[in-house]
ZATITI-451548 format. One record per residue (C-alpha): residue number from 1; residue in one letter; z, x, y. Coordinates in pm, whole numbers, plus 50000, padded with zeros to 5 digits. Each point is the difference from the previous one (the first is absolute). Layout:
<atoms>
ATOM   nupa   vexlum       Z       X       Y
ATOM    NUM        A       Z       X       Y
...
</atoms>
This chain:
<atoms>
ATOM   nupa   vexlum       Z       X       Y
ATOM      1        M   48490   48554   50969
ATOM      2        K   49834   50337   50009
ATOM      3        I   50238   50256   49848
ATOM      4        L   49955   50378   49993
ATOM      5        I   50193   50173   49722
ATOM      6        T   50067   50374   50007
ATOM      7        G   50075   50173   49670
ATOM      8        S   49815   49720   49823
ATOM      9        N   49953   50212   49686
ATOM     10        G   50376   50048   49954
ATOM     11        M   50245   49807   49785
ATOM     12        L   50095   49741   50263
ATOM     13        G   49649   49995   50147
ATOM     14        Y   49862   49896   49661
ATOM     15        D   50223   49691   49991
ATOM     16        L   49953   49918   50368
ATOM     17        I   49627   49973   49933
ATOM     18        D   50061   49774   49700
ATOM     19        V   50236   49771   50192
ATOM     20        L   49808   49983   50331
ATOM     21        K   49632   50010   49901
ATOM     22        N   49949   49625   49949
ATOM     23        N   50138   49887   50336
ATOM     24        H   49918   50285   50236
ATOM     25        E   49719   50236   50095
ATOM     26        L   50115   50346   49889
ATOM     27        I   49901   50336   50145
ATOM     28        L   50102   50264   49748
ATOM     29        T   50061   50361   50097
ATOM     30        T   50125   50309   49820
ATOM     31        S   50089   50346   50128
ATOM     32        K   49632   50088   49950
ATOM     33        T   49871   49720   50222
ATOM     34        L   50284   49988   50253
ATOM     35        D   50218   50300   50077
ATOM     36        I   50296   49839   50175
ATOM     37        T   50111   50341   50133
ATOM     38        N   49679   50014   50208
ATOM     39        K   50069   49791   50310
ATOM     40        E   49636   49977   50113
ATOM     41        E   49891   49887   49653
ATOM     42        V   50273   49735   49986
ATOM     43        F   49901   49860   50340
ATOM     44        S   49631   50005   49912
ATOM     45        V   50042   49818   49667
ATOM     46        I   50237   49733   50134
ATOM     47        D   49777   49945   50303
ATOM     48        D   49694   49969   49777
ATOM     49        K   50154   49778   49729
ATOM     50        N   50208   49789   50238
ATOM     51        P   50265   49884   49749
ATOM     52        D   50264   49737   50070
ATOM     53        I   50251   50193   49791
ATOM     54        V   50034   50360   49883
ATOM     55        I   50207   50054   49684
ATOM     56        N   50102   50364   49970
ATOM     57        S   50065   50085   49637
ATOM     58        A   49885   50359   50049
ATOM     59        A   50278   50258   49973
ATOM     60        Y   50093   50340   49867
ATOM     61        T   50249   49882   49737
ATOM     62        D   50062   50313   49794
ATOM     63        V   50370   50028   50085
ATOM     64        D   50041   50357   49872
ATOM     65        G   49658   50099   50133
ATOM     66        C   50110   49892   50348
ATOM     67        E   50275   50264   49994
ATOM     68        E   49742   50269   49933
ATOM     69        N   49727   49856   50227
ATOM     70        Q   50194   49879   50300
ATOM     71        D   49707   50018   50242
ATOM     72        T   49792   49774   49776
ATOM     73        A   50289   49757   49955
ATOM     74        F   50056   49959   50374
ATOM     75        S   49627   49993   50071
ATOM     76        V   49928   49714   49758
ATOM     77        N   50328   49806   50003
ATOM     78        G   50077   50058   50368
ATOM     79        D   49694   50081   50213
ATOM     80        G   49766   49791   49787
ATOM     81        V   50216   49692   50050
ATOM     82        K   50021   50069   50374
ATOM     83        N   49620   50013   50018
ATOM     84        L   49975   49663   49825
ATOM     85        A   50263   49851   50231
ATOM     86        L   49818   50123   50312
ATOM     87        A   49669   49862   49875
ATOM     88        C   50157   49665   49909
ATOM     89        K   50150   49985   50348
ATOM     90        K   49667   50072   50167
ATOM     91        F   49792   49761   49787
ATOM     92        D   50270   49732   49971
ATOM     93        C   50052   49978   49626
ATOM     94        V   50314   49965   49790
ATOM     95        L   50123   50305   49808
ATOM     96        V   50166   49963   49661
ATOM     97        H   50161   50328   49898
ATOM     98        I   50153   50083   49663
ATOM     99        S   50321   50201   50033
ATOM    100        T   50278   50101   49766
ATOM    101        D   50365   49991   49895
ATOM    102        Y   49998   50376   50066
ATOM    103        V   50064   49940   50372
ATOM    104        F   50366   49943   49899
ATOM    105        N   50241   50270   49884
ATOM    106        G   50088   49816   49678
ATOM    107        E   50373   50006   50068
ATOM    108        N   50084   49630   49999
ATOM    109        T   50209   49767   49785
ATOM    110        R   49795   49687   50075
ATOM    111        P   49627   49930   50026
ATOM    112        W   49838   50132   50318
ATOM    113        I   49895   49747   50263
ATOM    114        E   49720   50049   50253
ATOM    115        D   50215   50106   50295
ATOM    116        D   50232   50236   49813
ATOM    117        E   50027   50352   50136
ATOM    118        I   49716   50218   49880
ATOM    119        G   50045   50362   49895
ATOM    120        P   49735   50146   49767
ATOM    121        I   50103   50301   49791
ATOM    122        S   49655   50121   49890
ATOM    123        V   49682   50107   50177
ATOM    124        Y   49825   49699   49848
ATOM    125        G   50262   49765   50145
ATOM    126        K   49993   50174   50339
ATOM    127        S   49622   49986   50018
ATOM    128        K   49995   49629   49909
ATOM    129        L   50265   49931   50264
ATOM    130        K   49780   50177   50256
ATOM    131        G   49728   49747   49921
ATOM    132        E   50241   49708   50040
ATOM    133        E   50120   50134   50336
ATOM    134        S   49644   50027   50132
ATOM    135        I   49930   49637   49912
ATOM    136        L   50321   49880   50168
ATOM    137        E   49912   50200   50311
ATOM    138        I   49638   49886   50027
ATOM    139        L   49959   49651   49854
ATOM    140        D   50138   49650   50035
ATOM    141        K   49793   49847   49719
ATOM    142        Y   50094   50182   49683
ATOM    143        F   50155   49962   49656
ATOM    144        I   50185   50304   49869
ATOM    145        I   50068   49941   49631
ATOM    146        R   50254   50222   49830
ATOM    147        T   49976   49989   49624
ATOM    148        A   50112   50213   49708
ATOM    149        W   49930   50131   49650
ATOM    150        L   49642   49869   49986
ATOM    151        Y   49800   49970   49680
ATOM    152        G   49673   49826   49917
ATOM    153        I   49688   50012   49787
ATOM    154        N   49808   50247   50216
ATOM    155        G   50164   50342   50003
ATOM    156        K   50283   50212   49869
ATOM    157        N   50346   49846   49993
ATOM    158        F   50338   50011   49827
ATOM    159        P   49939   49735   49730
ATOM    160        K   49674   50168   49896
ATOM    161        T   50171   50338   49985
ATOM    162        M   50279   49859   49781
ATOM    163        L   49751   49842   49760
ATOM    164        E   49804   50326   49979
ATOM    165        L   50320   50191   49921
ATOM    166        A   50084   49743   49731
ATOM    167        E   49684   50094   49813
ATOM    168        N   50133   50342   49901
ATOM    169        H   50371   50008   50084
ATOM    170        D   50296   49849   49815
ATOM    171        E   50221   50041   50304
ATOM    172        V   49956   50040   50376
ATOM    173        K   50234   50104   50279
ATOM    174        V   50006   49759   50294
ATOM    175        V   50199   50000   50324
ATOM    176        Y   50284   49747   50013
ATOM    177        D   50143   50065   50348
ATOM    178        E   49702   49877   50203
ATOM    179        V   49990   49622   50041
ATOM    180        G   49723   49785   50145
ATOM    181        T   49762   49714   49932
ATOM    182        P   49678   50056   49805
ATOM    183        T   49727   49809   50185
ATOM    184        Y   49675   49877   49847
ATOM    185        T   49705   50054   50234
ATOM    186        P   49832   49661   49929
ATOM    187        D   50324   49827   50106
ATOM    188        L   50015   50210   50318
ATOM    189        A   49633   49928   50074
ATOM    190        K   50061   49625   49967
ATOM    191        A   50296   50026   50239
ATOM    192        I   49782   50185   50253
ATOM    193        S   49734   49728   49969
ATOM    194        Q   50264   49742   50098
ATOM    195        L   50141   50203   50287
ATOM    196        I   49667   50064   50172
ATOM    197        N   49946   49626   50043
ATOM    198        T   50297   49993   50239
ATOM    199        D   50095   50157   50330
ATOM    200        Y   50350   50087   49876
ATOM    201        F   49956   50360   50107
ATOM    202        G   50255   50274   49931
ATOM    203        I   50150   50214   49726
ATOM    204        Y   50036   49857   49650
ATOM    205        H   50151   50115   49674
ATOM    206        I   49788   49866   49714
ATOM    207        T   50076   50084   49637
ATOM    208        N   50040   49814   49675
ATOM    209        S   50348   49853   49945
ATOM    210        G   50287   50174   49822
ATOM    211        S   50078   50369   49967
ATOM    212        C   50051   50272   49740
ATOM    213        S   50015   50374   49952
ATOM    214        W   49699   50193   49872
ATOM    215        C   50192   50035   49675
ATOM    216        E   50053   49624   49966
ATOM    217        F   49638   49936   50091
ATOM    218        S   49871   50236   49732
ATOM    219        K   50224   49839   49738
ATOM    220        Y   49867   49658   50094
ATOM    221        I   49639   50123   49984
ATOM    222        F   50053   50140   49650
ATOM    223        E   50175   49680   49893
ATOM    224        I   49715   49777   50119
ATOM    225        A   49733   50235   49865
ATOM    226        K   50188   50025   49668
ATOM    227        K   50017   50379   50013
ATOM    228        N   50276   50170   49804
ATOM    229        V   50092   50268   50255
ATOM    230        K   50350   50119   50081
ATOM    231        V   50067   50023   50374
ATOM    232        I   50240   50276   50101
ATOM    233        P   50159   49941   50343
ATOM    234        V   50002   50303   50232
ATOM    235        T   50086   50055   50365
ATOM    236        A   49734   50055   50264
ATOM    237        S   50142   50347   50062
ATOM    238        E   49908   50097   49644
ATOM    239        F   49631   49967   50088
ATOM    240        A   49849   50288   50197
ATOM    241        R   49806   49815   50270
ATOM    242        A   49894   50125   50341
ATOM    243        A   50098   49685   50190
ATOM    244        P   50334   49819   50006
ATOM    245        R   49987   49630   49908
ATOM    246        P   50217   49718   50139
ATOM    247        N   50271   49907   49749
ATOM    248        Y   50005   49633   50095
ATOM    249        S   49671   49842   50104
ATOM    250        V   50047   49628   49945
ATOM    251        L   49838   49812   50289
ATOM    252        E   50127   49654   50087
ATOM    253        N   49702   49780   50089
ATOM    254        K   50202   49841   50280
ATOM    255        K   49736   49935   50265
ATOM    256        W   49750   49882   49737
ATOM    257        V   50240   49729   49880
ATOM    258        E   50119   49912   50351
ATOM    259        N   49640   49923   50097
ATOM    260        G   49973   49747   49719
ATOM    261        F   49826   50202   49732
ATOM    262        K   50101   49976   49637
ATOM    263        P   50164   50311   49849
ATOM    264        L   49768   50197   49773
ATOM    265        R   50063   49959   49629
ATOM    266        S   50234   50225   49803
ATOM    267        Y   49879   50351   49926
ATOM    268        K   50067   49917   49633
ATOM    269        D   49746   49717   50003
ATOM    270        A   49749   50213   50187
ATOM    271        I   50017   50296   49761
ATOM    272        K   49953   49765   49704
ATOM    273        E   49672   49877   50149
ATOM    274        Y   49890   50355   50076
ATOM    275        L   50067   50121   49645
ATOM    276        E   49809   49702   49861
ATOM    277        L   49701   50094   50218
ATOM    278        L   50011   50358   49876
ATOM    279        N   49984   49876   49642
ATOM    280        E   49696   49779   50052
</atoms>
């Protein structure tokens, strides 16, 4: 298939290329070569390239930055997605859109399923929801993939930050009252490669298996990396951050499993592989 990837230079884009390049013809775009907030440009590029599938991994993901730059957040995460949906409708291609656990309010006692009530509490979450709503309104052939706590080789992420702190700190303070599932971008990319070979359209939650707090995750990272760092648990409210975060972000991969796909491996297995790669 011919697949156009937006945000191809990002963390997930990097792994999508690696996973898809051998079996598909890829059209790679970045914000410099395709501004998704420019409707005319989106229509022109999709008309010219004529892809079978568009995978939108472009987003404004700076959660605190979104609070301070609301227009940019809604332009990229909302209007940009609408432009892609309209173009996919006109030129009859499937849209795969990467969304987030932040569309939920985080106040749950069990993992979130795809049709749970949404209620974002941050500008980032609200802007991402706007994108989802546009797709639902415009398209029939789409995959909306909500995921969470992404990390991978290409780009800044939590495990890298922890390892950097370990170089010159004996102890670190880490939030213990935010729970979710760390998700390894190569695993997510492989799941997307499976999904696009089907017509099982709809909303999916796709993350690695298991769950932990940021505090537990950091302890596990230090344990695997053999770093002697003391982790001091703190509450989210003790960190001065512009945007509120959901307290409970575990996503149950219900529709994924119901459609016959195998659950992704444990986040513990995934982070082990990632740390081994970093050490090579």
